[in-house]
DRENDO-1510 file (C-alpha; in Angstrom, 1 decimal, always signed):
<recs>
REC; n; res; u; v; w
REC; 1; MET; +137.4; +144.2; +72.0 .
REC; 2; LYS; +137.8; +143.3; +68.4 .
REC; 3; ILE; +137.3; +139.6; +67.6 .
REC; 4; LEU; +138.9; +138.5; +64.4 .
REC; 5; ALA; +137.4; +135.8; +62.1 .
REC; 6; SER; +140.7; +133.9; +62.5 .
REC; 7; ASP; +140.2; +133.9; +66.3 .
REC; 8; LEU; +136.7; +132.4; +66.0 .
REC; 9; PHE; +138.1; +129.9; +63.4 .
REC; 10; ALA; +140.8; +128.8; +65.9 .
REC; 11; ALA; +138.1; +128.4; +68.7 .
REC; 12; GLY; +135.9; +126.4; +66.3 .
REC; 13; THR; +138.9; +124.2; +65.3 .
REC; 14; ARG; +139.7; +123.5; +69.0 .
REC; 15; ILE; +136.1; +122.6; +69.8 .
REC; 16; ILE; +135.9; +120.3; +66.8 .
REC; 17; GLY; +139.1; +118.7; +68.0 .
REC; 18; ILE; +137.7; +118.1; +71.4 .
REC; 19; LEU; +134.4; +116.7; +70.0 .
REC; 20; ALA; +136.5; +114.3; +67.8 .
REC; 21; ILE; +138.4; +113.1; +70.8 .
REC; 22; ILE; +135.3; +112.6; +72.8 .
REC; 23; LYS; +133.7; +110.6; +70.0 .
REC; 24; ALA; +136.8; +108.5; +69.5 .
REC; 25; ILE; +136.8; +107.6; +73.2 .
REC; 26; MET; +133.2; +106.7; +73.1 .
REC; 27; VAL; +133.7; +104.4; +70.1 .
REC; 28; LEU; +136.8; +102.9; +71.6 .
REC; 29; ILE; +134.9; +102.1; +74.9 .
REC; 30; MET; +132.3; +100.3; +72.8 .
REC; 31; THR; +134.7; +98.6; +70.4 .
REC; 32; VAL; +137.7; +97.4; +72.5 .
REC; 33; PRO; +135.7; +95.0; +74.8 .
REC; 34; SER; +134.4; +93.1; +71.8 .
REC; 35; LEU; +138.0; +92.1; +70.9 .
REC; 36; PHE; +138.5; +90.2; +74.1 .
REC; 37; GLY; +136.9; +87.1; +75.4 .
REC; 38; HIS; +136.1; +85.5; +72.0 .
REC; 39; ASN; +137.9; +82.9; +70.1 .
REC; 40; TYR; +137.8; +84.4; +66.7 .
REC; 41; PRO; +139.5; +82.7; +63.7 .
REC; 42; GLY; +142.3; +84.7; +62.2 .
REC; 43; TRP; +140.2; +86.3; +59.4 .
REC; 44; ALA; +137.4; +87.3; +61.8 .
REC; 45; LEU; +139.9; +88.8; +64.3 .
REC; 46; SER; +141.4; +90.9; +61.6 .
REC; 47; GLN; +137.9; +92.2; +60.8 .
REC; 48; GLN; +137.4; +93.1; +64.4 .
REC; 49; ILE; +140.7; +94.8; +64.6 .
REC; 50; MET; +139.8; +96.9; +61.5 .
REC; 51; THR; +136.9; +98.3; +63.5 .
REC; 52; LEU; +139.5; +100.2; +65.5 .
REC; 53; VAL; +140.5; +102.2; +62.4 .
REC; 54; TYR; +137.7; +104.7; +62.8 .
REC; 55; PRO; +138.1; +105.7; +66.5 .
REC; 56; LEU; +141.9; +105.8; +66.3 .
REC; 57; ALA; +141.8; +108.0; +63.2 .
REC; 58; LEU; +139.3; +110.2; +64.9 .
REC; 59; LEU; +141.5; +110.4; +68.0 .
REC; 60; LEU; +144.5; +111.4; +65.9 .
REC; 61; ILE; +142.6; +114.0; +64.0 .
REC; 62; GLY; +141.2; +115.5; +67.2 .
REC; 63; ILE; +144.7; +115.7; +68.7 .
REC; 64; TYR; +146.0; +117.3; +65.6 .
REC; 65; LEU; +143.3; +119.9; +65.5 .
REC; 66; ILE; +143.9; +120.9; +69.1 .
REC; 67; SER; +147.7; +120.9; +68.9 .
REC; 68; CYS; +148.1; +122.4; +65.4 .
REC; 69; THR; +145.4; +125.1; +65.5 .
REC; 70; SER; +147.8; +128.0; +64.8 .
REC; 71; ARG; +149.1; +126.2; +61.7 .
REC; 72; LEU; +145.6; +125.8; +60.4 .
REC; 73; VAL; +144.7; +129.4; +61.1 .
REC; 74; ARG; +147.8; +130.6; +59.2 .
REC; 75; LYS; +146.8; +128.4; +56.3 .
REC; 76; PHE; +143.1; +129.4; +56.0 .
REC; 77; TYR; +143.4; +133.0; +57.3 .
REC; 78; PRO; +146.7; +134.4; +56.0 .
REC; 79; GLU; +147.2; +138.1; +56.9 .
REC; 80; GLU; +143.5; +138.3; +57.9 .
REC; 81; GLU; +142.6; +141.3; +60.0 .
REC; 82; ASP; +138.8; +141.5; +59.4 .
REC; 83; THR; +136.5; +141.7; +62.4 .
REC; 84; ALA; +134.5; +138.5; +62.6 .
REC; 85; THR; +131.1; +140.3; +62.8 .
REC; 86; GLU; +132.0; +142.9; +60.2 .
REC; 87; SER; +129.3; +141.7; +57.9 .
REC; 88; ALA; +126.8; +138.8; +57.4 .
REC; 89; GLN; +129.0; +137.6; +54.6 .
REC; 90; ALA; +132.1; +137.4; +56.8 .
REC; 91; VAL; +130.2; +135.4; +59.4 .
REC; 92; PHE; +128.8; +133.1; +56.6 .
REC; 93; LEU; +132.3; +132.5; +55.2 .
REC; 94; LEU; +133.5; +131.6; +58.7 .
REC; 95; ALA; +130.6; +129.2; +59.2 .
REC; 96; MET; +131.4; +127.6; +55.8 .
REC; 97; LYS; +135.0; +127.0; +56.8 .
REC; 98; ILE; +134.0; +125.4; +60.1 .
REC; 99; THR; +131.3; +123.3; +58.4 .
REC; 100; GLY; +134.0; +122.1; +55.9 .
REC; 101; MET; +136.2; +121.1; +58.7 .
REC; 102; VAL; +133.4; +119.2; +60.4 .
REC; 103; LEU; +132.7; +117.3; +57.2 .
REC; 104; ILE; +136.4; +116.4; +56.8 .
REC; 105; VAL; +136.9; +115.4; +60.4 .
REC; 106; TYR; +133.9; +113.1; +60.6 .
REC; 107; PHE; +134.1; +111.5; +57.2 .
REC; 108; VAL; +137.9; +110.9; +56.8 .
REC; 109; PRO; +137.7; +108.1; +59.4 .
REC; 110; ASP; +134.7; +106.6; +57.6 .
REC; 111; LEU; +136.7; +106.7; +54.4 .
REC; 112; LEU; +139.6; +104.9; +56.1 .
REC; 113; ARG; +137.1; +102.3; +57.3 .
REC; 114; ILE; +136.0; +101.8; +53.7 .
REC; 115; LEU; +139.6; +101.5; +52.6 .
REC; 116; SER; +140.3; +98.9; +55.3 .
REC; 117; ASN; +137.2; +96.9; +54.1 .
REC; 118; ALA; +138.5; +97.0; +50.6 .
REC; 119; LEU; +141.8; +95.7; +51.8 .
REC; 120; TYR; +140.0; +92.9; +53.6 .
REC; 121; ILE; +138.1; +92.0; +50.5 .
REC; 122; GLY; +141.3; +91.9; +48.4 .
REC; 123; TYR; +143.1; +89.7; +50.9 .
REC; 124; TYR; +140.4; +87.3; +52.0 .
REC; 125; ARG; +138.1; +86.9; +49.0 .
REC; 126; PRO; +140.6; +84.8; +47.0 .
REC; 127; MET; +140.7; +82.4; +50.0 .
REC; 128; GLY; +137.0; +81.7; +49.7 .
REC; 129; ILE; +135.9; +83.7; +52.7 .
REC; 130; ASP; +132.5; +85.5; +52.3 .
REC; 131; THR; +133.1; +89.2; +51.9 .
REC; 132; ILE; +129.7; +90.3; +50.7 .
REC; 133; ASP; +129.0; +92.6; +53.7 .
REC; 134; GLN; +132.3; +94.4; +53.1 .
REC; 135; GLN; +131.6; +94.6; +49.3 .
REC; 136; LEU; +128.2; +96.2; +49.9 .
REC; 137; LEU; +129.7; +98.7; +52.4 .
REC; 138; VAL; +132.5; +99.7; +50.0 .
REC; 139; ALA; +130.1; +99.9; +47.0 .
REC; 140; GLU; +127.4; +101.9; +48.9 .
REC; 141; ARG; +129.6; +104.4; +50.7 .
REC; 142; SER; +132.7; +105.0; +48.7 .
REC; 143; LEU; +131.4; +107.7; +46.3 .
REC; 144; ALA; +129.3; +109.4; +49.0 .
REC; 145; MET; +132.3; +109.6; +51.4 .
REC; 146; LEU; +134.6; +110.9; +48.7 .
REC; 147; VAL; +132.2; +113.6; +47.5 .
REC; 148; THR; +131.5; +114.6; +51.1 .
REC; 149; ILE; +135.2; +115.0; +51.9 .
REC; 150; LEU; +135.9; +116.9; +48.7 .
REC; 151; LEU; +132.9; +119.2; +49.5 .
REC; 152; GLY; +134.4; +119.7; +53.0 .
REC; 153; PHE; +137.7; +120.8; +51.5 .
REC; 154; TYR; +135.9; +123.1; +49.1 .
REC; 155; LEU; +134.0; +124.7; +52.0 .
REC; 156; LEU; +137.1; +124.9; +54.2 .
REC; 157; ASN; +138.8; +126.9; +51.4 .
REC; 158; GLY; +135.9; +129.4; +51.2 .
REC; 159; GLY; +133.1; +127.7; +49.2 .
REC; 160; ARG; +132.8; +130.7; +47.0 .
REC; 161; PHE; +129.9; +129.2; +44.9 .
REC; 162; PHE; +127.7; +128.9; +48.0 .
REC; 163; ALA; +128.7; +132.4; +49.2 .
REC; 164; ARG; +127.7; +133.9; +45.9 .
REC; 165; LEU; +124.5; +131.9; +45.9 .
REC; 166; ALA; +123.7; +133.0; +49.5 .
REC; 167; PHE; +124.5; +136.7; +48.9 .
REC; 168; LYS; +123.5; +137.2; +45.2 .
REC; 169; ASN; +120.7; +139.5; +46.0 .
REC; 170; LYS; +122.9; +141.7; +48.2 .
REC; 171; ASP; +125.4; +142.0; +45.3 .
REC; 172; SER; +122.8; +142.9; +42.8 .
REC; 173; GLU; +121.4; +145.6; +45.1 .
REC; 174; ASN; +124.8; +147.4; +45.2 .
</recs>
């Protein structure tokens, strides 16, 4: 039986989607109870509600990955007929694409959390509410998240620099 790289990519996409859904459910189980039973002031309640951004985004991403796998395969493997294990380089490129997807899936919700904290700062800081924790979070993580997501997209689209780096000795032998 001939297994195509696109077949393995589809399987990896579905597995990542399932893992994202499981992670989202875990975080929701830990987060939702903290919203009830407390008498939060309005500004604190909105901060608590913002903690739901991460698991809900992760849940939606997981559902998308499972339900739209064929669309993603067509995008990243158009007219691909190569056997997955044809060469070490083909396996490496497949692993790069899956790694890129993992980076995107797990860091986009974090980026959304950072954006929600930035909105919180913009709304509540003029009212005199202490937003130093949110400011530190936004300042520390914004650039790292953005670079990680961009790197994930680069890897998902093939990551040619890393492939050349990994297989430069093989190319020079030919």
